[in-house]
C-alpha positions in Angstrom: -6.6 12.1 7.6 -5.0 12.4 4.2 -4.1 10.5 1.1 -0.6 10.4 -0.4 -0.6 9.3 -4.1 2.7 8.3 -5.6 3.2 7.7 -9.3 6.3 5.6 -9.5 8.5 6.9 -12.3 11.6 5.0 -11.2 12.5 2.3 -8.7 14.3 4.9 -6.5 10.9 6.6 -5.8 10.4 4.0 -3.1 13.3 5.4 -1.2 11.8 8.9 -1.3 8.4 7.6 -0.3 9.8 6.1 2.9 10.9 9.6 4.0 7.5 11.3 3.5 5.1 8.6 4.6 4.1 9.4 8.2 4.0 7.0 11.1 0.9 4.8 11.5 0.1 5.2 7.9 -1.4 2.3 5.9 0.3 1.9 2.5 -1.7 0.3 -0.3 -0.2 -0.7 -3.7 -1.2 -2.5 -6.8 -0.6 -6.3 -6.6 1.7 -6.2 -9.6 4.4 -4.6 -7.4 4.4 -7.7 -5.3 6.2 -9.6 -8.1 9.0 -7.1 -8.6 11.7 -9.2 -6.8 13.2 -7.4 -3.9 10.7 -4.5 -4.0 7.9 -7.0 -3.7 9.5 -8.8 -0.8 10.3 -5.6 1.0 6.7 -4.3 0.5 5.2 -7.6 1.7 7.5 -7.6 4.8 6.7 -4.0 5.6 3.0 -4.6 5.6 1.9 -3.0 2.4 -1.6 -4.0 1.5 -1.7 -5.2 -2.2 -4.8 -4.7 -4.3 -5.6 -6.8 -7.3 -7.0 -4.3 -9.7 -8.0 -6.9 -12.2 -10.4 -8.6 -9.7 -12.8 -5.7 -8.8 -14.8 -7.6 -6.1 -11.7 -8.9 -4.4 -10.1 -5.4 -4.5 -13.3 -3.8 -2.9 -13.3 -6.5 -0.2 -9.6 -5.9 0.7 -10.2 -2.1 0.8 -13.3 -2.5 3.0 -11.5 -4.8 5.5 -8.6 -2.3 5.5 -10.9 0.6 6.2 -12.6 -1.2 9.1 -9.2 -2.1 10.6 -8.0 1.5 10.2 -11.1 2.9 12.0 -10.8 0.3 14.8 -7.0 1.0 15.3 -7.3 4.7 14.7 -4.6 4.9 11.9 -4.4 6.9 8.7 
């Protein structure tokens, strides 16, 4: 298991990330990215899990559910 952390410096970073993210990887992003037009739609359609960092309890719940699913389905 591993963690890849990406600090988006430009909108083109997303294209590079697609090349380095391995198969069966679970991407998580801050919820604000969901509202970036085409980027948000593409992220939502590709299954990115969005975390609302301003609502701590909700974020923890989403991460906990994601971790349970990852263990059950044996994904990274």
